[in-house]
Each structure stands twice: as C-alpha cells, then as structure tokens.
C-alpha positions, 0 to 999 in steps of 0.5 A: 480458498485462493482468489482470482489469478494474479495479475499486472496493472491491466484493468479487470473486475471481479467479485470477492465475497467476505464473511459477515462478522457479528462480534460485538467488538470491531477488532474481533471482526477486523482481525478476521477480515481478509486484506487483499493487497496490490504492490507497486514498485516505483522506480525508473531503473527497476522498471527499465531493467537496469537492476532487479527490484528488491523492494517489491519482493520484500514488501510482498514477503512482509504482507504475506507474513501478516496473512494478507492476500497479494493479488497484484504486483507491478513495477512502474517508472517514476511517472505520476500518470503511470503511478496513478493509473496503476493505483486505480487499476489495482483498486478496481481489481479489489485491492483494499490495500495498495502498498507502493515502494519507492519515490518518496525521497527528495530526488527530482524524480521522486513523485510518488506523494504528488501522484497519490495526492492528486487522486486521493479522497483524503490523506491520513497524516498519522501513518506518515508521522508514525513511519517517520518518527519510528524510522528516526530511531533507526536513521537520521535520514528518515527526516527526508522521507515523504511517506504517506497514506491516503484513501484512493477510490476504495483502497488504503494506499500507503507509500513506503520508502524504496529501500527494502528494509525501510519499507518493511520496517515502516509497514511494521510500524503501522500494521495495527491500523491497517485493517480498520483503515481498509474497512473504512476505505471500502465503506464497510461498517465498523464500530467507530 
C-alpha cells in the first residue's frame, strides 16, 4: 500500500498507521517498521537553478534501496530559516527520518549544522563521529565534514555531505542505527 501523494515543503497533516509488533526482540520489530523519509538538498546553486541537483536523487535512490518510503523532497538555499522550516514541515507531515545533503562543510554559506542545532531537542554525536571516522578511510578531507544527527520534533534528522557519493557512503555507515533512532524520535516503545 502506498502512502499519501508526494509533496514539497508545504505543511500538511495526515495519519499513517503502523502495525504493532509483538516479538520479544526489539530488532525484529524495528526491522519491519516502515521508515518514512523526507529528503532536503541544501544548496544555493541547485535551488537557484544554476546546476542540477545530484545529491538529493542519490540519497533518494539509497533510501529506496533500503526499503524506506520517500514521502517528501525539497531543494532549499543555504539559509537557516528555510532549512529549519522545511525540516519542521517534513516532520509534521510524518517523516520519521529526514535526510539533508549539503551545507556541512566549512564554507561561509555552509549553515546546515547551525540550522539543525537551533531547533533540535538533542544531538546524537555518534552518527557524526562514525560518518567522519569511516569517511577518513576514503578521503583525508572528511576531517572537514560537520555532518551530524539530531532529534527535531518527532524526526531523526541526519545531515549528510553535499557530494552525492559521500552522502550515500555516510548513510550506509549509519543505516543500522536508523530504525531504532527513528522509533525513539517518534516515542515508540522499544526494548531499550
């Protein structure tokens, strides 16, 4: 069964039902949990039409490969308020996982981490630590990454690099912790 129609960052509400799992092992339930995803590309140039967005489609393909349901997508400029409004809109639409790509470097307009930290309930440092540590095995430039994860409203938000290959690699490094983190963000009972 497909969910509601795909949408952009316009606020709307809907109800999505989830099956109740009665397994003794939390991982058995979390493995069956449908993860609803919103993807936000954060780029002045892509949002202004100066070049085609490659990061968002790469992250979407990776999310779908993991069996996750991509509900919402947006391309926004490197502006904190636009990033924050889009994250909050996607969370209100039911996206338990929000993946951002771009704005995690050290350039003057790279504001994604600051935007997320201003609206988060809690940061989850392990995600950023693992993404950087694993990426360092691929490129020494990974040390410049400010990728992170946090809980915003009822969503797990993961800020991935803007380079498509880096975004997909980083998502792969942390995918095992995502189902449990989404359940916690959505205040669903877990065995932990």
